[in-house]
N, C-alpha and C positions, 0 to 999 in steps of 0.2 A: 806612767800616764799624767797622774797628778803633779809631779812634781816640774812635768815637759810645761804645762800650762793649768798655773793654779788660779783660774778663772773659770775654771771648770764647775758645772753644777752637777748634784747630785741625781737628780733627772736624768743629766744627760751623759753623766760616765754610766749611768746604772743600766741606760739604752742601748749603749756600746760594750759593757761587759754581760748583756743580757742575762741582767738578776734584777731582782725586785730590789725598789726603790730604798723599802725597808731595811733589806740585807745589805745593801751596800753601807745607807746610815750608820747602822750597828758596825759594821766591821770598821769603816770610817771611824768613827767616833770610841768604840770600844777596844778593838783590835789597835789599830795603827796611833789611838788616842790624836787625834786631827780634829779642828775646828774651824770651822769659817769664819773670818774677822774682817772687816772695812780695811779696804788697801792702805786706805790712810792711816789707819794706828798702826800699821807695820814698820816697824822702826828702818831706816833706810842708814846702812853702812856707809861712810863715807871718806874714801880716801886720804890720809896723811896729809898731799896739797889742798886736797878740800877743806878739812878744819883750819888750815895755815891760812888760806884765801880768808874764812869765815871770821877768824880772830883779827887780821890785822885791817879786816874793813868796819869790823867791830869797835876796835880801839880807836882807828882813824875817825870814825862819825862821833866815839865817845870825845876825843880832843877837840874835835870841832867844834862840840856842844859846849866844851867848858871853855873855852877862847875864846867864842862868839855867843854871846848871848841873845841874837836873832836868828842865829843859824834855825832853831828846832820852830822859825817860822816859817822857813822852806821848805819844808818836809810834809807832805802830803801821804795816807796814808792810806789805804783799802781794805775792805772786805766783803763778803758774798754772803751771804744769809735767804731761807727760804719764809716766804711771807705767808701765814693762812689767812684765809680771811674766815670773819666769820660775821653773823645777819645775827645776832639774838640780843636777847636785853641782859644788864645787869641786874645782880644781885637786889640793887636797891630800889632799880627800876619793877621788879618783879612782885616788890612790897603789895599787901591789901592791908586794908583795915578790918581787923573781926569785934567781937564786941570786948568789954573788960573781963566778960568771965572766961574766954577763952584767953588760952597761957601768951599767945603769940599774939603782939600788933601790928599790925601791918596796912601799907599805906594806899589802899583805894576802897573805897566804901563799898561795902559787903553788909547785906541785913546780920545779922545774930547768928541766924539755923543752918545760912549759906555753909556750905563744906569749904574747905580750903581749897584753894584752887590745884591742878596738879600739873608741874613741871617737866616737860623732858628733857630727857642728862641732855647738856651741854656738848655736842661732839667736832671732832673737826670738821672743816669746809671742805667741799672738794677744789675749792681753790686755793692753787698753789703754786705761786712766782715765785722765783729766785728775782734777789734785788743786790746788784753792786753800785754801794757807797764807797765816794773819796770823800777825807774830811783833812784839814789843817788846824793849826791851833782855834782860829775861827769858825768853825764849822764845816758843814758838808758844802764841798764844793764842785761833785755831781755825782746824782745819785740813777739808777738805768735799772729798770725793771725786763728781764732778759723776756721776751719773747718763748711763747710756749713754742715746745718742738724745735728747741734752737741748744745744739750743743755747745757746750761753753767750753773751749778748745783754745790752743797757740792764738789759731787765727780769729776767733771770736775778740780775744785779747788785744790782740794788734789792734783792731779797728777799736777797740774799746781804749784802750790808750793815744791813741789820733784823737780822737774825740773828746778826752781828756786834755790833753797837750792845747786844741785849740780853747776849751773852757779858761784853762790857766790863762795863755795868751790875754784872752779877752776881759778877764778880769783884773789883769795885772795894768794893762794899757790903760 
């Protein structure tokens, strides 16, 4: 069952097999020695042809970069990451003044007898957005925030690359 669909969850399998969540978790981890890992960390097995194609492309790019000093100026790289929103003050902004008898001197006027201010522990915000950035040797070419509840798939990237192409054409003319 697991080998046919590796994306199944423990709760889904335990419901299908009519056993408790804890029992299945114990069987899968202890008896079967299985662990859930992120799909992007599972190594992908390449065929000999795919390895050869990657090698030839890499060698061609290396040779072009060595023979043409302006070649890397034409390369645009891309990356995607999650951006979290925080609305908290920095450590320096939270400093307060205390009397010299106090061991800590901080930067906001307080009377000597006043207690230290309590500061809540900083936690991550519920504002979480994916940003996709394309850049070249000179800086950012295009940065785009992915709208909430949008699936980033091949169709989304196709449209994004079309917008990038228009930006590159506009910049180069």
